[in-house]
C-alpha positions in Angstrom: -10.8 12.1 -15.5 -9.4 15.0 -17.0 -5.9 16.7 -17.5 -6.7 19.0 -14.5 -3.9 21.2 -12.9 -3.2 21.1 -9.5 -4.3 23.9 -7.3 -1.6 25.9 -5.1 -3.6 24.5 -1.9 -2.4 21.0 -2.9 1.1 21.8 -3.5 3.2 21.3 -0.2 6.9 22.4 0.0 8.6 22.8 -3.6 6.8 23.7 -6.7 5.9 20.7 -8.4 7.8 19.5 -11.5 4.6 19.3 -13.9 0.8 20.8 -13.3 -0.9 18.7 -15.9 -1.0 15.0 -17.1 0.5 16.2 -20.5 3.5 17.7 -18.7 4.0 14.3 -16.9 4.2 12.8 -20.1 6.3 15.2 -21.8 8.9 15.1 -18.7 8.9 11.4 -19.1 9.6 11.5 -22.8 12.2 14.5 -22.8 13.9 14.3 -19.4 13.6 11.1 -17.4 16.4 12.2 -15.2 13.6 14.9 -13.6 12.3 11.8 -11.6 15.7 11.2 -10.1 16.1 15.1 -9.4 12.4 15.0 -7.8 13.3 12.3 -5.8 16.4 13.8 -4.4 15.0 17.2 -3.9 11.3 15.7 -2.4 10.9 17.1 1.5 10.8 13.9 3.6 9.0 13.5 7.0 11.4 13.4 9.9 10.3 10.4 11.3 8.3 7.2 10.2 5.7 7.8 12.5 3.7 11.3 13.1 3.5 12.3 17.0 0.4 10.5 17.8 2.0 7.3 16.8 -0.4 6.4 14.1 -0.4 6.1 9.9 -3.0 6.7 7.7 -1.9 5.6 4.2 -3.5 5.3 0.6 -2.7 2.3 -1.3 -2.3 2.4 -5.4 -0.6 -1.0 -6.2 -3.0 -3.0 -7.1 -3.5 -2.3 -11.0 0.7 -3.9 -11.4 -0.9 -7.2 -10.5 -3.6 -6.7 -12.9 -6.2 -6.1 -10.2 -8.6 -3.1 -11.7 -11.6 -3.9 -10.1 -13.4 -2.0 -7.4 -16.9 -2.1 -5.5 -17.8 -4.4 -8.1 -16.9 -2.3 -11.1 -14.2 -4.7 -13.4 -12.9 -2.2 -14.9 -12.9 1.0 -12.0 -9.0 1.3 -12.2 -8.7 1.3 -16.0 -8.5 5.0 -16.5 -4.9 6.1 -15.0 -5.7 9.9 -15.2 -9.2 8.9 -13.0 -6.9 7.3 -10.3 -4.4 9.7 -10.2 -7.3 12.5 -9.7 -8.7 10.2 -6.7 -5.1 9.6 -5.4 -4.3 13.6 -5.3 -7.7 14.1 -3.5 -6.9 11.7 -0.9 -3.6 12.7 -0.6 -4.4 16.6 -0.1 -7.0 15.5 2.8 -5.7 16.6 6.3 -4.4 13.5 8.2 -3.5 11.6 5.4 0.3 10.5 6.0 1.5 8.9 2.6 1.1 6.6 0.0 1.7 2.8 -0.9 2.5 2.3 -4.8 4.7 1.0 -7.6 7.1 3.4 -9.2 4.7 4.1 -12.2 2.3 5.6 -9.7 4.7 6.9 -7.1 6.8 8.9 -10.0 3.7 10.4 -11.4 2.4 11.8 -7.9 6.0 12.8 -7.6 6.2 15.1 -10.6 3.0 16.5 -9.5 3.9 17.4 -6.5 1.7 15.1 -4.5 4.4 13.3 -2.0 5.7 16.2 -0.3 6.1 15.5 3.3 4.7 12.3 2.9 5.8 8.7 4.0 5.9 6.7 0.9 6.1 2.7 1.1 7.3 1.0 -1.9 5.4 -2.0 -3.5 7.9 -4.8 -4.3 6.4 -8.0 -5.3 3.8 -7.9 -7.9 4.5 -10.8 -10.3 2.0 -12.9 -8.5 -1.0 -11.6 -11.6 -4.8 -11.7 -10.8 -5.9 -15.1 -12.0 -2.6 -16.2 -13.6 -1.4 -20.0 -13.3 1.9 -18.7 -11.7 -0.2 -16.3 -9.3 1.5 -17.6 -6.0 4.7 -17.4 -7.5 4.8 -13.8 -6.4 8.1 -12.5 -7.8 10.0 -9.0 -7.2 8.8 -7.1 -10.3 8.2 -3.7 -8.5 10.6 -2.1 -6.5 14.1 -3.7 -5.4 15.8 -2.5 -2.2 18.7 -0.7 -3.7 15.7 1.3 -5.6 13.8 1.9 -2.3 16.8 3.0 -0.7 17.9 5.2 -4.1 14.5 6.6 -3.9 14.8 7.4 -0.2 11.3 6.0 0.5 10.4 4.9 4.2 9.3 1.3 3.9 8.6 -1.4 1.2 5.6 -3.9 1.3 5.4 -7.3 0.4 2.7 -9.5 -0.2 3.1 -13.2 1.2 0.4 -15.2 -0.2 1.0 -18.8 1.3 -0.5 -22.1 -0.2 0.9 -24.9 1.1 0.3 -27.0 -1.9 2.0 -24.7 -4.3 5.8 -24.6 -4.8 5.9 -21.0 -5.7 5.2 -20.3 -2.2 8.8 -21.0 -0.9 10.8 -19.3 -3.4 8.4 -16.1 -2.4 9.2 -16.4 1.2 12.8 -16.9 0.5 13.1 -13.7 -1.7 10.6 -11.9 1.0 13.2 -13.2 4.0 16.0 -11.7 2.2 14.4 -8.3 1.3 13.7 -8.0 5.1 17.0 -8.4 5.9 18.3 -6.1 3.6 15.8 -3.3 4.2 16.3 -3.7 8.0 20.1 -3.3 7.5 19.6 -0.2 5.5 17.2 1.1 8.4 14.0 1.0 6.5 10.8 -0.8 7.1 9.6 -4.1 5.6 5.9 -4.2 5.7 4.5 -7.7 5.1 0.9 -8.7 4.1 0.5 -12.4 4.8 -2.6 -14.8 3.7 -3.0 -18.5 3.6 -4.2 -19.1 0.4 -5.5 -21.9 -1.6 -7.0 -22.5 -4.9 -10.8 -22.9 -5.3 -12.1 -24.2 -8.8 -8.7 -23.0 -10.0 -9.2 -19.5 -8.3 -6.8 -18.0 -5.4 -8.5 -17.5 -2.4 -7.3 -16.3 1.1 -8.6 -17.8 4.0 -9.8 -14.9 6.2 -10.9 -17.1 9.3 -8.9 -16.2 12.4 -6.9 -19.0 13.0 -5.5 -19.0 9.2 -4.5 -15.2 9.8 -3.0 -16.0 12.9 -0.8 -18.5 11.3 -0.1 -16.2 8.2 1.1 -14.1 10.7 3.4 -16.7 12.7 5.0 -17.6 9.3 5.9 -14.0 8.1 7.2 -12.4 11.5 9.9 -15.2 11.2 11.5 -13.9 7.9 14.8 -12.5 7.5 17.9 -11.9 9.6 15.9 -9.3 12.1 12.4 -8.5 12.8 13.8 -5.2 14.1 12.1 -3.1 11.2 9.3 -5.5 10.3 5.6 -4.3 10.4 2.7 -6.2 9.6 -0.2 -5.1 7.3 -3.2 -7.1 7.8 -6.8 -7.9 7.1 -9.9 -7.1 9.5 -11.4 -10.4 10.1 -13.3 -12.1 13.2 -11.7 -12.1 16.5 -9.3 -9.4 16.0 -8.3 -9.2 19.5 -7.3 -13.1 19.2 -5.6 -12.1 15.9 -3.2 -9.6 17.4 -2.3 -11.5 20.1 -0.4 -13.6 17.9 2.4 -10.9 17.2 4.1 -8.0 19.1 4.9 -6.1 15.8 3.2 -2.9 14.9 0.5 -3.5 12.4 -1.6 -1.4 9.8 -5.1 -2.8 8.6 -5.7 -3.0 5.1 -9.0 -2.2 3.5 -9.5 -4.9 0.7 -12.4 -4.3 -1.7 -15.4 -4.8 0.6 -18.8 -6.4 -0.8 -20.1 -5.0 2.9 -21.7 -1.2 3.3 -19.3 1.4 4.2 -20.8 1.9 7.3 -20.2 -1.4 8.2 -16.6 -1.4 7.0 -15.6 1.8 9.1 -17.0 0.3 12.3 -15.1 -2.6 12.0 -12.1 -0.4 11.2 -12.8 1.5 14.3 -13.0 -1.6 16.8 -9.8 -2.9 15.2 -7.6 0.1 15.4 -8.6 0.2 19.3 -6.1 -2.8 19.9 -2.6 -1.5 21.0 -0.4 -3.2 18.3 -2.6 -2.0 15.6 -1.3 1.5 14.2 -3.1 2.8 11.5 -4.8 2.1 8.0 -3.4 1.3 4.6 -6.4 1.5 2.4 -7.0 1.6 -1.3 -10.0 0.8 -3.3 -12.3 1.2 -0.5 -11.5 4.8 0.1 -10.7 5.7 -3.8 -13.7 4.1 -5.3 -16.5 4.7 -2.6 -19.9 3.7 -3.9 -21.2 7.7 -3.8 -17.7 8.6 -5.7 -17.0 10.9 -2.8 -13.4 10.3 -2.2 -12.7 13.1 0.1 -15.5 12.0 2.6 -14.3 8.5 2.6 -11.0 9.6 3.3 -11.9 12.0 5.7 -13.8 9.1 7.9 -11.1 7.1 7.9 -8.6 9.7 8.9 -11.0 10.4 12.1 -11.0 6.9 12.9 -6.9 6.8 12.8 -6.0 10.1 14.2 
């Protein structure tokens, strides 16, 4: 999309540092310390959870892993300004609590004033590039714990794909466990997104059977020296009641890139959100790139299910 300016209605709290994408690039080139100042000045929410105990978060960390497709469109996320337009629309909708993103996306939105009074979840391990031979050696190429603390963000997310035949898995688990411990010591939520994965014809595939998801939950919820600040981020699969019986940890549901119709996706979310341990949604491409491109309507529907 275009180099559009924010309307006053989209600005919450302090005035944005930038009002256009051209200004974002100008600030980045001439005054990079503006990002540090904006992080320090950003108005945070007083608590991680809103009063109703449920969260509606928008996810935008897929591009950093080279995953640019959405809804059957291979290049859907190629344009940064188009993606930012969609994110700004989503974050401005009533009931949207915050963002999951890598530093580049989070800082663009920060400069544009879109993160005031929002929960921000930092994405940590993006080294497992989609389609790479090293995809399951998923290293911490995004935020580290110190960066999350310095940014005064609320949580940090790790993707934990477990392939029992891939030696890269154990390094990912060790690194994630260490991050869980360090985040907890800083009083910051660690959000873990586990899958049992395997290569099929050379391509990494996540096993979404209930028993595989349950196994992945048990493995990852044991990471770290404490689970006091650990949350799960899980796919919506068959037999969700049995899946959720595998954990007492608070859980957010992920959206993925569904092939089914939106009505079917929303119905699945509604049923899963009724389970006691499920505390909300973290959804990216499903809401940012809906089939009809009506981001606001898709987000409003999801918000209605969560809150």
